[in-house]
N, C-alpha and C positions, 0 to 999 in steps of 0.2 A: 181577699186575699187567704189564702192558706199557707199554714206554720207547718216546719218540719226541723227536726233534730239533724240536719246535715253538717256532723262534725267536724270540726277542727279536722286536720293531719300534718305530719310532721313531713318535710320534705327536704333534700338535701340541696344546699344552694351552695357551690363552690366548697368553701370549707365550714359553710356556718348549718345548723340545722333552724329550720324555722317552722313556725304553723302557719299553715294556711287551708283556704278552699278553691278549691276548683270551677270556673266561671267562665262562661260565655258573656263576652261583649257583644249587643247585634245596632243596628241600625234598624228602621219601619217606617214606614214610609203612610200617611192618614190623609187623604185629599177633602180637604173642607169646601171650598170653591172652587172656579177653575183658575183661579189667579191666587189661591193660598193655598199650602202645604202644610202638615203636622210631620216634624221629622220625630218619633219617639228614639233616643238612645239612651241606654241600660244595659241590663244583664240577666241572666238567669242563670240559675245552679248548673253545673255539669252533670245532670242526671238525665236519664232516657224520658222521665214522665214531665218534662218540664220545659222539652224542647218546642211545644207547640204553643208557649203561651205570650210569644210576641204577636201572636196574630189572633189574639183573643179580640182584639179592638177593632177588629175588621182591618188591619195594617197590612200592606205586605212586605215582609222584609228584604231590606236591600242588601246587607253586609253581615256577617259574623265573623269575630274573631274570639280565639280560646286566649284564655288569661288567668294568673294568679291571685286572689287577692289576701293581703296576709293580717295575718293578728296583731304582731307588734306595734305599738305604737296607736292604735286604733285609729287610723285614718279613715275618713270618710272616702267613698269611690266619686272622684270627679269628671266632670267631663267639660270640656272645652271645645268651644266653636269658632275653627282658627278660619276658615273662608270657604266661603262658595261661589261659585259662577256667577258672574256678573250681573247678569240680568235677574237673579233673585236678590232681594233686600233682606235684614234680619234686625231687629232690635237690639243695638251693639251694648247698650245694658245687662243683657241676659246671655251673653254669651258664655258666661263661665257658672253650673252648675252641679248641686252635689248631692250623692244619696247617701244619708248619713249610713254610720261602721255600723250602727245597730242595726239597720233596716236591710243590708247586705248579708248579717250575720245570722238571721233568725227569718227572712222573709224570701221563696225561692225566689222571686221576679219583681223589679222596677225598672223605673226610667222616668226620664226627665225628658220634657217635650219643648222643642224650639220651629219657632212659626218663621216661615219664610213668604213672602210677597213675592209674587211675578210683578218684572217691572216691564218687559216686552213682550210681546205677542209670538217671538218664537218658541221652537221647537223644546221643550224640557228634557227629552228622555238622554241628550248625550251632557246636560249638567252634571259638575262633578260635585264634590263636598269633601272637605278633608274636618275632621274632628280628633282630639285627642281623650282618653278617658284612661283612669289609672287611680294609685294612690299615690299624695305627694309628689318630687318631682320623678317618680316612674310611671311614666305616661307610654302610652302605644298610641301607632296612629290607627285612625280608622277613616281608610280611604274607600268613598264609593262614590257610583254614579245614581242618578235616580231614575235612571232606565230599568226598569222590572224585570226583564226577562236574561237581566246579564247573571242574577243567583240562581244556583245551587246551595242547600244546605252543605254545610263543611264536617268534616269529622273532625272531633273532638281531640286536637293535638295543640302541643307545646308550638307556637309559632317561632321562629326561628331569632336569635338573635343576633346573628352573625355582623349585621349591618350598625348597632349599636342603638346607641339612643337617638331619637328622633329629631332632628334638625327643625326647628319652630321655621328658620326664615328659606326652608325647601318652596320651591314654587309651587302650585296648585297644579298638578298634572292634569291634561287635557284627558276625559271621558275616554273609555278603550273606545278606538277606534273600527270602523266597519270596513278598512280599507283592508287590502291581500296581506298578508305578511310576507316580509321578506326574508331570504335565504340565511342572511347573514347573522338577523335575533332568533330563527331557527339553530344557528351554530353553536350560538350563547347558550340557549336553554337547554340544548342536549347536554351540556353539560354538569347541570345539576340536576335534572330528573332523576336519576339513578336505576335503581333496581326497579322501579313503578312503572318503569317505561311502557311495558306490556299493558297497563293498567288505565294510564296518560289515550295512549292508542285506543283501547276498546272505548273511553269516554268521548275519543274522535271519530268512531265508528267504522275502524277497520275491523276488518273478519277474521276470526280467527285461524284463517288459515293464509291471510297475508302476516299476520305477527309469529306465525309459525315459519313462515318461510323466512322471513327476516333472522331470526334466532338462527337460524339453520347455517345461514352463509356466515364466512368467514371474515368476520369484520375485524380489525384489530383490537379494539376496546368497545367496553360499552354504549361510551358518547357518539362514538360513529355509529352503532347498532340504532341509538337512537335518535340521530341526526336524520337516518336513512327511513326510518318511522316514520318522522314529522314530512318530509319531503315525500313520501308514497301519498300521507293524508292531504297533502298541497297539491298533489298532481290529482287525486281523485276528486277533490272539492272544486278545483279550480279557484273560479273568481271567489266561491264562497267560503274559501279557507283564509280566513279573516280572524285582528284580533282578539275580539269578543267570542268567536267562535273557541279558541283558541283557551283562553283565560276561561272560560266557564268547563271546559273538559278537566283542564288542571284544578280546577277545585272543585270536581266531582270526583276524582282521581284521589283526593284528600290532599293536594299538594295547595293548601292555603298561601304558604308564603310564597309560591312561585305563581301565582294568579295577581298576588298584592305586588308584586315585584312588577309584574307586567303592567299592572293599571299605574303605577306611581314612574315609571321607568319611557313607559313609550309614548313617544308624542308625534304626530301628525307631519309630515315633512310637508 
């Protein structure tokens, strides 16, 4: 493992000035046998030179989420396994692991491993995992599916905190569904996409001509323009306009927060 001087920087959080480093939390999967999976939950420094480290162990990256690692208190990075889908079991004595403060401070990437054992012959791609990671009580949720194709690398942005601290009693959401999206869901989503609606449209494979036509129409507000864009995509893709395709496009457009809200809130009926 190579070492670098990735210096502490000062950030203003509320009325306080704190010293911290920007890191990317990640989850990666390594298949040991047909019925056993190694899940690596760790971090890497948010530097361009570090982005490929999670793949060095022949692992498939399933999820990434930007975070801030604080210097005050010199608390370790704690990783908690909260829940996984019932067809997998794990050692309940190893649900909490830590990465030392000194390791995160001077080492550009590290992880801890959780072993999952398969109990049935059911399809594994639909299985959802719920982890938490952070320092002290400042933990963020890591929700992801074991399906490999659902991930594209996120841009290094600070995640939304409008929903507050994660509730450890939340039910584990179902994995992103392959069912067709509903208009009501698209209406709600259009309120939050904002100015990046064209980027999302491009990731949904709309043409520049289609996006320009939408922009030129006299819709009453940005929300309606975004909603109409999503309807164009839904009509164009028909039965292929599914929740997993939409989630992938949101992540590719840098809206990791909305992709994760989709993963958390959508439960097939």
